[in-house]
C-alpha positions as CSV (number, residue, x, y, z in Angstrom):
1,M,93.1,66.6,179.1
2,S,90.1,69.1,178.1
3,Q,91.0,71.3,175.5
4,I,90.1,74.8,175.8
5,I,86.8,76.2,174.0
6,L,87.7,78.4,170.9
7,S,84.9,81.1,170.0
8,G,84.7,83.0,166.8
9,F,83.6,86.0,165.7
10,P,80.7,88.4,165.6
11,P,79.0,88.4,162.3
12,V,79.8,91.6,159.6
13,I,76.7,92.6,158.7
14,D,74.2,95.3,158.4
15,K,70.3,95.5,157.0
16,A,71.5,96.1,153.1
17,T,73.8,93.0,153.2
18,H,72.6,91.3,149.8
19,T,75.6,88.5,149.9
20,L,76.8,87.0,153.0
21,I,80.4,84.8,152.5
22,L,80.1,82.2,155.6
23,G,83.4,80.2,156.5
24,S,84.1,77.4,158.7
25,F,85.5,79.1,162.0
26,P,88.7,80.8,162.3
27,G,92.2,79.8,162.4
28,Q,94.5,80.4,165.2
29,A,96.4,83.4,163.4
30,S,92.8,85.0,162.7
31,L,91.9,83.8,166.6
32,D,95.1,85.8,167.9
33,A,94.5,88.8,165.7
34,Q,90.8,88.9,166.2
35,Q,90.1,89.5,163.0
36,Y,88.5,87.5,160.1
37,Y,91.1,85.6,157.8
38,A,94.0,87.5,159.2
39,F,96.6,84.0,158.6
40,R,99.0,85.5,155.9
41,H,98.7,83.0,153.6
42,N,95.3,82.8,153.3
43,K,94.0,84.4,150.1
44,F,90.8,85.6,151.4
45,W,91.2,89.3,150.9
46,E,93.1,88.5,147.9
47,L,90.4,86.8,146.1
48,L,87.4,89.0,146.9
49,G,88.9,91.9,146.3
50,T,90.2,90.5,143.2
51,V,86.7,90.0,142.4
52,I,85.2,93.8,143.6
53,H,88.8,95.3,141.8
54,I,89.4,96.6,144.8
55,D,93.0,96.1,146.9
56,L,91.5,94.9,150.1
57,R,94.9,93.4,151.5
58,S,96.5,97.1,151.3
59,L,93.4,98.7,153.7
60,P,93.6,98.7,157.8
61,Y,91.1,95.6,158.6
62,E,88.3,97.5,159.8
63,A,88.8,99.4,156.6
64,R,88.5,96.2,154.8
65,L,85.0,95.1,156.3
66,Q,83.3,98.9,155.7
67,T,84.4,98.5,152.2
68,L,82.6,94.9,152.0
69,L,79.3,96.5,154.1
70,A,79.6,99.0,151.8
71,R,79.1,97.0,149.0
72,G,76.3,94.9,150.7
73,I,78.9,91.9,151.3
74,G,78.8,89.8,154.9
75,L,80.5,87.7,156.6
76,W,80.4,85.2,159.3
77,D,81.5,81.7,159.9
78,V,79.4,78.7,160.5
79,V,80.4,77.6,163.4
80,A,80.6,79.7,167.0
81,N,82.6,77.4,169.0
82,A,84.6,74.2,169.2
83,N,87.9,72.7,170.6
84,R,90.5,72.9,167.7
85,T,94.2,72.1,168.1
86,G,96.0,73.9,165.4
87,S,94.0,75.5,162.2
88,L,92.5,72.9,160.0
89,D,89.3,72.1,159.6
90,S,89.6,68.6,159.9
91,Q,90.5,69.2,163.9
92,I,87.1,71.1,164.6
93,K,85.7,69.2,167.5
94,N,83.0,69.5,170.0
95,H,81.5,72.5,167.4
96,V,78.8,74.8,168.2
97,D,76.8,76.0,165.6
98,N,76.1,79.4,164.6
99,D,72.4,80.3,164.7
100,I,72.9,81.0,160.4
101,A,69.4,80.3,159.8
102,G,68.2,82.9,162.6
103,M,70.7,85.8,161.7
104,I,69.7,86.0,158.0
105,E,65.7,87.2,158.7
106,S,67.2,89.7,159.8
107,L,68.9,90.9,156.2
108,P,65.7,91.8,154.4
109,H,67.8,92.3,151.2
110,L,69.9,88.8,151.5
111,K,69.8,87.2,148.0
112,T,72.6,85.1,147.6
113,I,74.9,82.8,150.5
114,A,78.3,81.5,149.3
115,F,80.4,79.2,151.3
116,N,84.3,79.5,151.3
117,G,85.6,75.9,151.2
118,G,83.7,72.6,151.9
119,T,83.3,72.3,155.8
120,A,81.6,75.3,155.9
121,A,79.3,74.1,153.0
122,K,78.7,70.9,154.7
123,H,77.6,72.5,158.1
124,G,76.1,75.6,156.7
125,L,73.5,74.3,154.5
126,K,72.9,71.7,156.8
127,Q,72.2,74.5,159.2
128,L,69.6,76.3,156.3
129,G,68.0,73.1,155.2
130,T,64.9,73.3,153.4
131,I,65.6,77.6,153.3
132,A,68.3,77.3,151.2
133,S,66.0,77.4,148.2
134,R,65.1,80.8,149.0
135,Y,68.5,81.8,147.9
136,Q,71.3,81.9,145.2
137,I,73.7,79.1,147.2
138,V,78.1,79.9,145.5
139,L,80.1,76.8,146.8
140,L,83.6,78.4,146.6
141,P,87.0,76.7,147.2
142,S,88.3,77.3,150.3
143,S,90.8,80.2,150.6
144,S,93.4,78.3,152.9
145,P,96.4,77.4,152.1
146,A,95.5,74.3,152.9
147,Y,93.4,73.7,149.9
148,T,96.0,73.7,147.8
149,L,94.3,74.3,144.2
150,A,96.3,77.1,142.5
151,F,95.1,80.9,143.1
152,E,94.1,81.2,139.7
153,Q,92.1,78.0,140.1
154,K,90.3,79.3,143.0
155,L,90.3,82.8,141.5
156,Q,88.0,81.1,138.5
157,S,85.2,79.9,141.0
158,W,85.7,83.2,143.1
159,K,84.7,85.2,140.0
160,R,81.4,83.9,139.9
161,L,80.5,85.9,143.3
162,C,80.9,88.7,140.8
163,Q,77.4,88.3,139.0
164,F,75.8,89.0,142.6
165,V,78.2,91.5,144.3
166,C,79.3,93.8,141.2
167,L,76.0,94.6,139.8
168,H,75.4,96.1,143.3
């Protein structure tokens, strides 16, 4: 039995992007809603909103994206297409990577690349190879509820982003 090939989303970036947050691959709730981090128990919008001092969860999705772009923050995932049952990163099979290295060439102000979770970091750093040394790399604990670290502990790590995103 062959599985359906799932496709991720396009990057949310513009020429002013100075910080890029890379996840692994959208979960099923996100794919269904066609929105980054749509699963209600994923803490991405709450964590990042706390860092930039804006209640992102209360905003409509498009306004969330525009708020990030206005602050120089971009989003994308390291995996473009994959087979997966459910939403766990461990179930990603037969994946095709996004061209992260090629895309960041179009971002003249990019200084920081943050990885939302271990799977994103593992795949993303491999893709970047030696060009990773050109950027400030920030490894973040996953915002997913599957990563059971308490919110306050995740937030302490996510607050490290403020040194990059709060200065602009």
